[in-house]
N, C-alpha and C positions, 0 to 999 in steps of 0.2 A: 504494500500500500504506500503510495506516494505521500510524503509528508507535506502538510500545508505550508505555504509561505509564512514566515514568522510574523509578517506585518499585515496579514490579510484581514484581520478583524480587530475590533477595539481592544479585546483582552490581550492579544499579542502586542498591539501597539503600546499599551500602557504598562506592559511588563518591563519596559526599559526605563530605568530611573530618570534619565535625563529628559525623556518625553513627559514623564509625570511632572518634572520640575518646570518644563515649558508650559504645561497646562496651568500649573499654579501661578506662574508669572502672568499668563494671559487672563487670569481671573480679574486682574486689576484693570484690564482694558487692552486696547490695540497696541501692538508693539511691532517695530521693524526688526528684521533679522540681526542688524548690527547691535541694537540694544539688547536683544535676547542673547546674542553671542557674548557680549560683555558680561552680562549678569551670570551666565552659565560658566564662563571661563572656557568656552569652546571656540575653535576656529569657525568662521562663518560657513565654510562648506559642510562641516559636521552639523551645525545647527540647521542649515537648510535641508540637509538629508532627513533629520528628525521631523522637521516641519512638513516635508513632503509626505512622510508616512502618516502623520497626524491628519493631514488634509485628505489623504486617500481613504481613511476610515471615517471621515466625517466629524472629527473632533475640532478641527480648525478650519476657518475660512480665511481667504485673503482677498485683498483688493489693492489696486494700484493707486498711488498718490504721487503723481509726477514720476520720478525715476525710482521711487521707493515702493516696496511691496509691504503692506501692513497686514499683520495676522491678528485674528481674534478668535477667542474660544467659541465653540459651538457645543454647548453642554448637552444639547439634545442627543449627541452621539454617545453620551455616557449612559443612556437609558438601559441598554442591555446589561451593563455592569450593575446599575442600580437595582434592576429587577432580579438579577442573579443573587446579589448580596442580600436583598430583602428576604430571600428564602431562608436566611439564617437568623432572622429577627426573633423567632420563637426560641431558638437555642440560646441566644444572648439574653433575652428577657428571663428565661428560666434560670440561667446561670447567675444573673444579677440578683434574682429573688433568693436563690440559695445562699449567695454571699451575704445578702442583707440579713437573712435568718441567722447565719453563723455569727455575724458581727453583733446582732442583738443578743444572742446567747452569751457571747463573751462579755458584753456590757453588763448583763444581768448577773453573770457569775462573778465578775469583778466587783459589782456593787454589793454582793452578799459578803465578800471577803473583807470589806471595810468595817 
């Protein structure tokens, strides 16, 4: 079975830490590749390569402003990730409930010792 391209979907695209960092930077608004490269400490070609991947999976949109290309976050592309992680909500809620019960038990036990 052929392996899927590593950047063919949003999960693979955001698996790369620098792409996640780009998305975090774009949360604040549109940025050019030069600005992003500076903040990431990456050369422009590397930053452009990551932006291309993010654009291909629908997480980033771009537009021309004169000679510059500006990029902005398109959070709608994160919907599959949100829906997938939402499936674990019950697990986390139950885990936090058990942790709360444990902490309350410790507080009651500690209060009796005084």
